[in-house]
C-alpha positions as CSV (number, residue, x, y, z in Angstrom):
1,M,-24.6,-0.5,-62.3
2,F,-23.4,2.4,-59.5
3,D,-20.1,2.4,-57.2
4,P,-20.8,1.7,-54.0
5,T,-19.0,5.3,-52.5
6,R,-20.8,7.3,-55.0
7,F,-23.9,6.0,-54.7
8,A,-23.6,6.3,-50.8
9,L,-22.7,9.5,-51.3
10,F,-25.7,9.9,-53.6
11,F,-27.9,8.1,-50.7
12,I,-26.6,10.5,-47.8
13,A,-26.9,13.7,-49.9
14,S,-30.4,12.6,-50.6
15,W,-32.2,11.6,-47.2
16,A,-29.7,15.3,-46.6
17,L,-32.0,17.6,-48.9
18,I,-35.2,14.8,-48.7
19,I,-35.6,15.8,-44.5
20,T,-35.2,19.4,-44.1
21,P,-38.1,22.0,-44.0
22,G,-38.7,23.0,-47.3
23,P,-41.9,24.2,-49.5
24,D,-43.0,20.2,-50.4
25,M,-43.2,19.8,-46.5
26,L,-45.0,22.7,-45.8
27,Y,-47.3,22.1,-48.2
28,V,-48.0,18.4,-47.9
29,I,-47.9,19.7,-43.3
30,T,-50.3,22.4,-44.6
31,R,-52.4,20.0,-45.7
32,G,-52.6,17.3,-44.0
33,I,-53.2,19.8,-41.1
34,A,-56.0,21.4,-42.8
35,H,-57.7,18.5,-44.4
36,G,-56.5,14.9,-42.3
37,R,-54.4,12.4,-43.1
38,R,-55.7,11.0,-46.3
39,A,-55.0,14.4,-47.8
40,G,-51.7,14.9,-46.6
41,L,-51.0,11.2,-47.9
42,H,-52.4,12.6,-51.6
43,S,-50.5,15.7,-51.7
44,A,-47.2,13.8,-50.7
45,F,-48.2,11.6,-54.0
46,G,-48.2,15.1,-55.7
47,V,-45.3,16.3,-55.4
48,T,-43.7,13.1,-55.6
49,L,-45.0,12.9,-59.8
50,G,-43.6,16.0,-59.5
51,L,-40.6,15.0,-59.5
52,L,-40.6,12.0,-61.5
53,V,-41.6,14.6,-64.6
54,H,-38.1,16.8,-63.8
55,T,-36.4,13.1,-63.6
56,L,-37.4,12.2,-66.9
57,L,-37.4,15.6,-68.5
58,A,-33.4,15.7,-67.2
59,A,-32.5,12.3,-68.1
60,L,-34.0,12.4,-71.4
61,G,-32.2,16.4,-72.5
62,L,-28.8,15.7,-71.0
63,A,-28.4,11.8,-72.2
64,A,-27.1,13.1,-75.8
65,L,-26.1,16.3,-75.0
66,L,-23.6,15.9,-72.0
67,Q,-21.7,13.5,-74.0
68,T,-21.7,14.9,-77.9
69,S,-20.4,18.4,-76.7
70,A,-17.7,19.7,-74.8
71,I,-18.9,23.3,-75.0
72,A,-23.1,22.1,-73.5
73,F,-20.6,19.7,-70.8
74,L,-18.7,22.5,-69.4
75,V,-21.6,25.4,-69.3
76,I,-24.1,22.9,-67.6
77,K,-21.6,21.6,-65.4
78,Y,-20.2,25.4,-64.0
79,I,-23.8,27.1,-64.0
80,G,-24.7,23.8,-62.0
81,A,-22.2,23.6,-59.2
82,A,-23.0,27.9,-58.8
83,Y,-26.9,26.9,-58.8
84,L,-26.5,24.4,-55.9
85,I,-23.7,26.5,-54.6
86,Y,-26.2,29.1,-54.1
87,L,-29.2,26.7,-52.9
88,G,-26.5,26.0,-49.8
89,I,-26.1,29.9,-48.9
90,Q,-29.7,30.9,-48.6
91,S,-30.2,27.4,-46.5
92,F,-27.1,29.0,-44.7
93,R,-29.5,32.4,-44.4
94,A,-32.6,30.6,-44.0
95,K,-34.4,32.0,-41.0
96,G,-35.6,29.0,-38.2
97,G,-39.0,27.9,-37.5
98,F,-41.8,26.9,-39.7
99,E,-45.2,28.5,-40.0
100,Q,-48.3,26.8,-40.3
101,E,-51.1,27.3,-42.1
102,K,-53.9,25.8,-40.0
103,H,-57.2,27.9,-41.7
104,L,-57.8,26.5,-45.7
105,K,-61.0,26.2,-47.2
106,P,-62.2,22.2,-48.3
107,I,-60.4,20.9,-50.7
108,A,-60.5,17.2,-52.6
109,A,-58.1,14.7,-52.3
110,H,-57.4,14.5,-56.0
111,A,-57.3,18.0,-56.1
112,I,-55.0,17.8,-53.1
113,F,-52.6,15.4,-55.5
114,W,-53.1,16.7,-59.0
115,Q,-52.0,21.0,-56.7
116,G,-48.3,19.2,-55.6
117,F,-48.1,17.7,-58.9
118,I,-48.7,20.6,-60.8
119,S,-46.5,23.2,-58.4
120,N,-44.0,20.7,-58.1
121,V,-44.3,20.4,-62.2
122,T,-44.0,24.4,-63.0
123,N,-41.5,24.7,-60.6
124,P,-38.1,26.0,-62.8
125,K,-35.6,25.5,-59.6
126,I,-36.6,21.9,-59.4
127,S,-35.2,21.2,-63.0
128,I,-32.4,23.1,-62.3
129,F,-31.3,21.5,-58.9
130,F,-31.5,17.9,-60.7
131,L,-29.6,19.1,-64.0
132,A,-27.1,19.8,-61.3
133,F,-27.7,17.5,-59.3
134,L,-27.9,14.1,-60.5
135,P,-25.6,14.1,-63.9
136,Q,-22.5,14.2,-61.2
137,F,-23.2,10.4,-59.3
138,V,-23.5,9.1,-62.9
139,Q,-20.9,6.7,-64.8
140,P,-20.7,6.8,-69.0
141,D,-18.3,3.7,-68.0
142,R,-21.6,1.5,-66.0
143,G,-23.9,1.8,-68.8
144,S,-26.2,4.2,-70.4
145,F,-26.0,7.5,-68.7
146,F,-30.2,7.9,-69.1
147,L,-30.6,4.4,-67.6
148,Q,-28.6,5.4,-64.4
149,M,-30.2,9.0,-64.5
150,L,-32.9,7.8,-64.5
151,T,-32.7,5.2,-61.6
152,L,-31.0,7.7,-59.4
153,G,-34.7,10.1,-60.0
154,L,-36.4,7.1,-59.6
155,L,-34.5,6.6,-56.1
156,F,-34.7,10.2,-55.1
157,A,-38.3,9.6,-56.0
158,L,-38.9,6.7,-53.5
159,F,-36.7,8.3,-50.7
160,G,-39.3,11.1,-51.0
161,I,-42.5,9.5,-51.3
162,A,-41.3,7.4,-48.6
163,F,-40.7,10.5,-45.9
164,L,-43.3,12.8,-47.4
165,S,-46.0,9.7,-47.0
166,M,-44.5,10.0,-43.3
167,V,-44.9,13.6,-42.8
168,G,-48.2,13.7,-44.8
169,A,-49.9,10.8,-41.6
170,F,-48.6,12.9,-39.0
171,A,-48.5,16.7,-40.2
172,G,-50.0,17.7,-37.2
173,Q,-48.3,16.9,-35.0
174,M,-45.0,17.3,-36.8
175,G,-46.0,20.5,-37.8
176,G,-46.9,21.6,-34.1
177,W,-42.7,20.2,-33.9
178,L,-41.3,21.9,-35.8
179,A,-43.3,25.4,-35.8
180,N,-41.5,24.9,-31.4
181,K,-38.3,23.6,-33.1
182,P,-36.5,26.8,-34.9
183,A,-33.4,25.7,-33.8
184,F,-33.5,22.6,-34.4
185,V,-34.8,23.3,-38.2
186,N,-31.7,26.1,-38.2
187,R,-29.5,22.9,-38.0
188,F,-31.0,21.2,-40.8
189,H,-30.9,23.9,-42.8
190,W,-26.8,24.0,-41.8
191,L,-26.6,20.2,-42.6
192,T,-28.6,21.0,-46.1
193,G,-26.5,24.1,-47.0
194,G,-23.3,22.5,-46.0
195,V,-24.5,19.1,-48.2
196,L,-25.0,21.7,-51.6
197,I,-22.1,23.9,-51.6
198,G,-19.8,20.8,-51.3
199,L,-21.8,19.5,-54.2
200,G,-21.8,22.0,-56.5
201,V,-18.1,22.3,-55.7
202,R,-17.4,18.8,-56.7
203,L,-19.3,19.3,-59.5
204,A,-17.3,21.7,-60.7
205,F,-14.3,19.5,-60.6
206,V,-15.9,16.9,-62.6
207,E,-14.5,16.1,-66.0
208,Q,-16.3,15.3,-68.9
209,R,-15.7,11.4,-70.3
């Protein structure tokens, strides 16, 4: 379904974004530190389920719109490109370090799961990111736009749950290590910033087919 070169770019970009310390990782680490390994895993699954919702909404909303309206395509394309470049610049400006919240009140595992899910689903920035990120790896001449979007989103979520589960399982060790390695975190922010700006520039030159 996917061109090998384009899929390789998607794979590299996805993992570069996933492994960079951010809100999702912080949530998983703090829950894991405060409530144990099981809570860390529940939080990882909750966050990932939220990503699947964003994927489905993006696929449903764009499948018809982008292929039938040239104006809508251009508007979404340039807004998406600008947003990705903005995120890249923000990543460059992010400071190193990784603060941990160790003293949280006890909470049930299912509540941790749903908190992760709700916090992810209700974050409009994630919706905008998916609208900008996923479509540029879709190739309309290789099958259904909707199915390609859905497949890419599922793969992104699969990568995410694989990594965040590991983070949740070793939250204490990973959180402490990141807190003491601001230079390392900064390198990841620069890597992510470069990837996001590159994707934004690439999206700006994508043509409707």
